[in-house]
matplotlib code that plots the C-alpha trace (Angstrom):
import matplotlib.pyplot as plt

x = [11.6, 9.4, 8.9, 5.6, 3.7, 3.7, 0.2, -0.3, -3.1, -5.3, -8.2, -6.1, -5.2, -8.8, -9.8, -7.2, -8.5, -9.4, -12.5, -10.6, -9.3, -12.8, -14.2, -11.6, -12.2, -16.0, -15.6, -13.3, -15.7, -18.6, -16.6, -15.7, -19.4, -20.5, -17.8, -19.0, -22.6, -22.1, -19.1, -16.8, -13.1, -11.8, -14.1, -12.8, -9.2, -10.2, -12.1, -9.2, -6.9, -9.2, -9.6, -5.9, -4.7, -6.0, -5.3, -1.7, -1.4, -2.6, -0.3, 2.6, 1.9, 1.6, 5.0, 6.7, 10.0, 11.1, 10.9, 10.2, 10.7, 9.0, 9.7, 8.0, 9.4, 7.4, 8.5, 7.7, 6.4, 4.6, 2.6, 0.5, -3.2, -3.6, 0.0, 1.0, 3.2, 5.0, 5.2, 8.1, 7.7, 10.6, 10.2, 13.3, 13.6, 15.7, 15.6, 17.7, 15.0, 13.2, 9.7, 6.7, 4.2, 3.5, 0.7, 1.6, -1.1, -0.9, -3.7, -4.6, -7.5, -10.0, -9.4, -5.9, -7.0, -7.5, -5.7, -2.5, -1.8, 1.3, 2.1, 5.7, 7.2, 9.8, 12.2, 15.7, 17.3, 18.4, 17.0, 14.5, 11.9, 11.0, 7.7, 6.0, 2.6, 1.3, -1.3, -3.1, -5.6, -7.4, -8.2, -5.7, -5.2, -3.0, -3.6, -2.2, -0.5, -0.3, 0.1, 1.5, -0.2, 1.5, -0.5, 1.2, -0.2, 0.7, 1.7, -1.7, -3.8, -5.5, -4.7, -3.8, -2.7, -2.2, 0.7, 0.5, 3.3, 3.1, 4.8, 2.8, 3.5, 1.7, 1.3, 0.6, -1.3, -0.9, -2.8, -1.5, 1.0, 0.9, 3.9, 3.0, 4.6, 6.8, 4.8, 5.5, 3.2, 1.9, 4.1, 6.7, 9.6, 8.8, 9.4, 12.1, 15.3, 18.8, 17.6, 16.6, 20.0, 21.9, 25.5, 27.6, 30.4, 28.6, 29.0, 32.1, 34.1, 32.1, 28.8, 29.5, 27.7, 30.2, 29.5, 31.7, 34.1, 32.8, 34.8, 35.2, 34.8, 37.2, 40.0, 39.9, 36.6, 38.0, 37.1, 40.1, 38.6, 35.7, 38.1, 40.2, 37.0, 35.3, 38.5, 37.5, 37.8, 35.0, 34.1, 32.0, 28.6, 27.8, 25.7, 22.0, 19.5, 16.2, 13.6, 10.2, 7.2, 4.0, 0.8, -1.5, -5.0, -7.3, -11.1, -12.2, -15.7, -18.1, -21.0, -18.7, -18.1, -20.1, -19.8, -18.4, -15.3, -12.3, -14.5, -15.7, -14.8, -13.1, -10.6, -9.9, -9.1, -6.8, -5.0, -4.7, -3.3, -0.7, 0.4, 0.7, 2.4, 5.1, 5.6, 6.2, 8.6, 10.6, 10.8, 12.4, 9.4, 9.0, 5.6, 3.0, -0.3, -3.2, -6.9, -10.0, -9.8, -6.6, -4.4, -1.2, 1.6, 4.2, 7.7, 6.8, 7.9, 11.1, 14.2, 16.2, 14.1, 15.0, 12.6, 11.9, 11.3, 9.0, 7.1, 6.7, 5.3, 2.8, 1.7, 1.4, -1.0, -3.0, -3.2, -5.4, -7.1, -10.9, -14.0, -14.5, -17.8, -16.6, -18.6, -15.9, -12.3, -12.0, -9.5, -7.3, -7.6, -6.2, -3.2, -2.5, -2.8, 0.5, 2.9, 0.7, 3.2, 4.2, 2.3, -1.1, -2.7, -6.3, -8.3, -11.9, -15.2, -18.6, -18.7, -21.4, -21.4, -19.7, -16.9, -16.4, -16.1, -13.5, -11.4, -11.5, -10.1, -7.6, -6.0, -4.7, -2.5, -0.6, 2.0, 0.2, -2.9, -4.2, -7.5, -8.7, -12.5, -14.3, -17.7, -18.8, -22.2, -20.3, -19.2, -22.9, -23.6, -25.1, -22.4, -24.6, -27.2, -24.8, -23.7, -20.2, -21.0, -21.4, -24.5, -24.8, -23.8, -20.6, -19.7, -20.2, -18.1, -15.2, -15.6, -15.5, -12.4, -10.6, -11.5, -10.0, -6.7, -7.0, -5.8, -8.8, -8.7, -12.2, -12.3, -15.0, -15.2, -12.6, -10.3, -6.5, -4.5, -1.5, -3.7, -5.3, -1.9, -0.6, -3.5, -2.1, 0.6, -1.9, -4.0, -1.0, -0.3, -3.9, -4.9, -8.1, -8.2, -10.6, -12.9, -15.8, -16.2, -13.4, -14.0, -17.2, -15.6, -12.2, -10.7]
y = [-8.5, -11.1, -12.3, -12.1, -15.2, -15.9, -16.5, -19.3, -21.0, -20.0, -19.3, -16.8, -15.1, -14.8, -13.4, -10.7, -9.3, -5.7, -4.0, -3.3, -6.9, -8.3, -6.0, -7.1, -10.8, -10.3, -8.4, -11.1, -13.9, -12.0, -11.4, -15.1, -16.1, -13.6, -14.6, -18.2, -17.3, -15.0, -16.7, -13.7, -14.9, -11.3, -10.8, -14.2, -12.9, -9.7, -11.7, -14.0, -11.0, -9.2, -12.4, -13.3, -9.9, -10.1, -13.8, -13.3, -10.4, -12.7, -15.5, -13.0, -11.9, -15.5, -16.3, -13.2, -14.4, -11.3, -11.6, -8.8, -8.6, -6.1, -4.7, -2.4, -0.2, 1.7, 5.0, 4.7, 1.2, 2.6, 5.8, 8.0, 8.4, 11.4, 11.3, 10.4, 7.5, 7.0, 3.7, 3.2, 0.6, -0.7, -2.8, -4.7, -6.2, -9.3, -10.6, -9.9, -8.4, -5.0, -4.9, -3.3, -0.9, -1.9, -0.8, -1.1, -1.3, -1.9, -3.3, -0.7, -0.8, 1.9, 3.6, 4.5, 6.2, 5.4, 2.5, 3.8, 3.0, 3.8, 3.5, 2.5, 2.7, 0.4, -0.9, -1.8, -5.2, -5.4, -2.0, -0.8, 1.8, 3.4, 5.1, 6.1, 7.1, 8.3, 6.8, 8.3, 7.1, 8.8, 5.3, 3.3, -0.3, -2.7, -2.4, -4.8, -3.4, -5.6, -7.8, -5.8, -6.4, -5.8, -5.5, -6.2, -4.9, -5.5, -2.5, -2.5, -2.5, -5.8, -7.8, -7.0, -9.7, -9.3, -10.8, -10.8, -10.7, -12.7, -10.3, -7.9, -5.6, -4.3, -0.6, -0.1, 3.1, 3.9, 6.4, 9.9, 10.4, 13.8, 14.9, 15.3, 17.8, 16.7, 16.6, 15.4, 12.5, 11.3, 8.5, 9.1, 9.1, 5.6, 4.2, 6.3, 8.1, 7.3, 5.1, 2.5, 2.1, -0.9, -1.2, -4.3, -2.4, -2.9, -6.7, -8.6, -10.7, -13.8, -12.1, -10.5, -11.9, -12.0, -12.4, -13.3, -10.7, -8.7, -6.7, -3.2, -4.0, -2.2, -4.6, -3.1, -4.8, -8.3, -10.7, -12.9, -15.5, -16.2, -16.2, -18.9, -20.9, -20.8, -20.9, -17.8, -14.1, -12.9, -9.3, -7.7, -6.6, -2.9, -1.2, -2.2, 0.4, -0.9, 0.6, 1.7, -0.2, 1.3, -0.1, 1.6, 0.1, 0.7, 0.3, -1.3, -2.4, -1.5, -0.4, 1.9, 4.2, 6.5, 7.9, 6.4, 6.7, 8.9, 11.2, 8.5, 8.3, 5.0, 6.5, 9.3, 6.7, 4.8, 8.0, 8.9, 5.5, 5.8, 9.3, 8.3, 4.9, 6.5, 9.3, 6.9, 4.8, 8.0, 8.7, 5.3, 3.3, -0.4, 0.1, -2.4, -2.0, -3.9, -4.0, -5.0, -8.4, -9.2, -9.1, -7.2, -6.3, -9.0, -7.7, -4.0, -4.4, -6.3, -4.7, -5.7, -3.7, -0.2, 2.7, 2.8, -0.9, -0.9, 2.1, 0.4, -2.7, -0.6, 1.4, -1.7, -3.2, 0.0, 0.1, -3.0, -2.9, -3.3, -3.1, -6.0, -7.5, -7.8, -6.5, -5.6, -5.5, -8.9, -10.2, -7.1, -7.4, -10.9, -9.7, -6.8, -9.1, -10.6, -7.8, -4.8, -2.7, 0.6, 3.4, 2.6, 4.9, 3.9, 5.3, 4.5, 4.8, 4.6, 2.8, 1.1, 0.4, -3.0, -1.8, 1.3, -0.9, -3.1, -0.1, 1.3, -2.1, -2.3, 1.0, -0.8, -3.1, -0.2, 2.3, 5.2, 5.5, 8.0, 7.7, 9.4, 9.2, 10.0, 11.6, 9.5, 11.2, 14.3, 12.1, 11.5, 15.0, 15.9, 18.4, 21.5, 20.0, 19.5, 22.5, 22.9, 21.0, 17.2, 15.3, 13.6, 10.2, 11.5, 13.6, 10.6, 8.4, 10.8, 11.4, 7.7, 7.1, 10.0, 8.8, 5.4, 7.2, 7.7, 10.9, 11.5, 13.5, 14.0, 14.3, 15.5, 15.6, 18.1, 17.9, 17.8, 15.0, 17.2, 19.7, 16.9, 15.4, 18.8, 18.7, 15.6, 17.6, 20.0, 17.1, 15.4, 18.5, 18.7, 21.7, 21.2, 22.2, 24.6, 24.1, 22.0, 18.8, 19.7, 22.7, 21.3, 17.9, 18.9, 17.2]
z = [-18.1, -19.8, -23.3, -25.2, -26.1, -29.9, -31.2, -33.7, -35.7, -38.5, -36.2, -34.3, -37.5, -38.6, -35.3, -35.6, -38.8, -38.6, -40.0, -43.2, -43.4, -42.9, -45.5, -48.1, -47.3, -47.6, -50.9, -52.2, -51.4, -52.9, -56.1, -56.4, -55.9, -58.5, -61.0, -60.6, -61.1, -64.1, -65.6, -65.4, -65.2, -64.6, -61.7, -60.3, -60.4, -58.6, -55.9, -55.3, -55.0, -52.5, -50.4, -50.5, -49.3, -45.6, -45.4, -46.5, -43.9, -41.2, -42.2, -42.3, -38.8, -37.5, -39.0, -37.6, -36.2, -34.2, -30.4, -28.0, -24.2, -22.0, -18.5, -16.0, -13.3, -10.7, -9.1, -6.3, -5.5, -2.4, -3.2, -0.9, -1.6, -3.8, -5.0, -8.5, -9.3, -12.6, -14.4, -16.8, -19.6, -21.7, -24.8, -26.2, -29.7, -28.9, -32.5, -35.5, -37.6, -37.2, -36.0, -37.7, -36.1, -32.5, -30.2, -26.5, -23.9, -20.2, -18.0, -15.2, -12.7, -13.5, -10.1, -11.3, -14.4, -18.1, -19.7, -21.3, -24.9, -27.0, -30.7, -31.4, -34.8, -36.2, -33.5, -34.9, -34.1, -30.5, -30.0, -27.4, -26.7, -23.4, -22.5, -19.2, -17.9, -14.6, -12.2, -9.3, -6.7, -3.8, -2.4, -0.5, -1.5, -3.6, -7.3, -9.9, -13.0, -16.1, -17.8, -20.7, -24.1, -27.4, -30.6, -33.9, -37.2, -40.8, -43.0, -44.8, -41.6, -42.5, -39.4, -35.8, -33.3, -29.6, -27.7, -23.9, -21.4, -18.2, -15.7, -13.6, -10.7, -7.6, -6.7, -3.1, -2.2, 1.5, 3.6, 3.9, 6.8, 8.4, 10.4, 14.0, 16.4, 19.3, 22.5, 26.0, 26.6, 30.0, 31.4, 28.6, 31.0, 32.1, 28.6, 27.2, 28.2, 29.2, 32.1, 29.6, 28.0, 29.3, 28.1, 28.0, 29.7, 33.0, 32.7, 33.4, 30.9, 31.8, 31.2, 27.8, 24.8, 21.9, 18.2, 15.2, 13.7, 10.8, 8.3, 9.6, 13.3, 15.7, 16.7, 20.2, 20.7, 20.2, 23.0, 23.3, 25.7, 23.3, 20.4, 22.1, 23.0, 19.5, 17.4, 15.4, 15.9, 18.2, 19.2, 22.0, 20.9, 20.7, 23.3, 22.9, 24.1, 25.2, 23.0, 24.4, 23.2, 21.7, 20.3, 17.9, 18.3, 15.3, 15.6, 12.3, 13.3, 10.5, 12.6, 14.6, 11.7, 9.4, 6.0, 2.8, 0.6, 1.4, 3.5, 5.9, 9.6, 8.9, 6.4, 8.8, 11.5, 9.2, 8.3, 12.0, 12.8, 10.0, 11.2, 14.8, 14.0, 11.8, 14.4, 17.2, 15.1, 14.3, 18.1, 18.6, 19.8, 18.9, 17.4, 16.4, 14.7, 16.3, 15.3, 17.2, 15.5, 17.3, 14.2, 14.3, 11.8, 11.7, 12.0, 12.6, 16.2, 15.5, 17.0, 13.9, 11.5, 10.6, 11.0, 7.3, 7.1, 10.1, 8.8, 5.4, 7.0, 9.0, 6.0, 3.9, 6.5, 6.7, 2.9, 2.8, 6.2, 5.9, 8.0, 10.4, 11.6, 15.2, 18.1, 20.6, 21.6, 23.4, 20.9, 21.0, 24.8, 24.7, 22.7, 25.0, 28.0, 26.9, 26.2, 26.5, 28.4, 27.0, 25.3, 23.9, 21.3, 20.3, 17.4, 18.3, 16.6, 18.2, 21.6, 23.6, 27.3, 27.2, 24.9, 27.1, 30.2, 28.4, 27.4, 30.9, 32.2, 29.3, 30.5, 33.6, 31.5, 29.7, 30.8, 29.2, 27.0, 24.5, 22.8, 19.7, 20.2, 17.0, 17.0, 14.1, 13.7, 12.4, 9.4, 8.5, 7.4, 10.9, 11.9, 11.3, 13.6, 16.5, 18.6, 19.9, 23.0, 22.5, 23.4, 26.8, 25.6, 24.0, 27.1, 29.4, 27.2, 27.3, 31.0, 31.9, 29.7, 31.4, 34.8, 33.9, 33.1, 29.3, 27.7, 25.5, 22.3, 20.9, 17.1, 14.7, 11.0, 9.6, 12.5, 11.9, 13.4, 14.1, 15.9, 18.1, 18.8, 20.0, 22.6, 24.1, 25.7, 27.3, 28.6, 30.0, 32.1, 33.3, 31.1, 29.2, 25.6, 24.1, 21.1, 19.9, 21.8, 24.2, 26.5, 27.9, 28.6, 29.6, 32.6]

ax = plt.figure().add_subplot(projection="3d")
ax.plot(x, y, z, "-o")
ax.set_aspect("equal")
plt.show()
């Protein structure tokens, strides 16, 4: 909730004159000049009246003593691309006098739709008005909403002044997340399951790590030896399962993608990374997002974060990810060299020989690896030219990755991420998939 700035000054009042007010002022000045030239006293009185009316209206608005406060609420704060979000506006009259006619206008980026405007009639003292509007964007990103502007007009329509609020909000539009089917991934048993659950019950009293008592803790878990040592009630920690790790590697190199806008290969890759990342978080993986630049999402892999919080951090990062001008994966390789164990899911664009070699070596530092390899030429409008079988370069690229131990999922324009993810189970069991770009290069 913020209060509007009160405009002041004669210059501000004159700048706020409407077309009607300027016409009255011009007619009044013309009448005064004519009355002086022709010596008509009656015409002078009419001219003074015409000129004084807009000036008095401007002075009245400048001396307006009522105060208003405005607020904005987004529902939801994080919207999916293509999904509508509703913005609720509230205007409070915090003064002791009623307001006049008000025109409410919110500042909205053009990609979210037209700028909303609302006409509010008289607002009683300490009363309020609530209005709402909808915004929608097919492009992910972070979009500022506000500040709110309030236009105050006099009853005669002679003058209109704008008062601006200072508060603004951010609407985050994240990529669409498609639910993925449960599949059995290669090497999954090494990173998940009951074998990874270490309980404190296996440790003796000297090895237990206590913590302070919290309201609602079971008194049967009180650790009396630590209580006597620290002088406050201490309890044994709950069982802490070791969560499997996963890394989603997104190829953001600009020259590795084709197409533009929501239909580009880059946007498909971002949506794929979002779907896979959220799916792995829901499965219990400590998932982090990594790009070819070496940057990762801070906190998304924290064990203290909930699934919803981690998914929100990951999606917020993907909402603003942009093309990079990098030429390879050396920086990502440096990050994975320290803590690259676990499952690696890479969403890759076009690859040259050097990058292909690095990815083959990178596979050795991970527990299991899956690669979405995009045939980016199909996002350039060349799909009709290409037959079901890939060209020699694409086939060789897929074959080398599979020989290095990657589970490769070739993707073309129009492919569904859930359908490709379902194929990971078949590849993990050594059964090649059928279809364009798959049956001819199946392992």
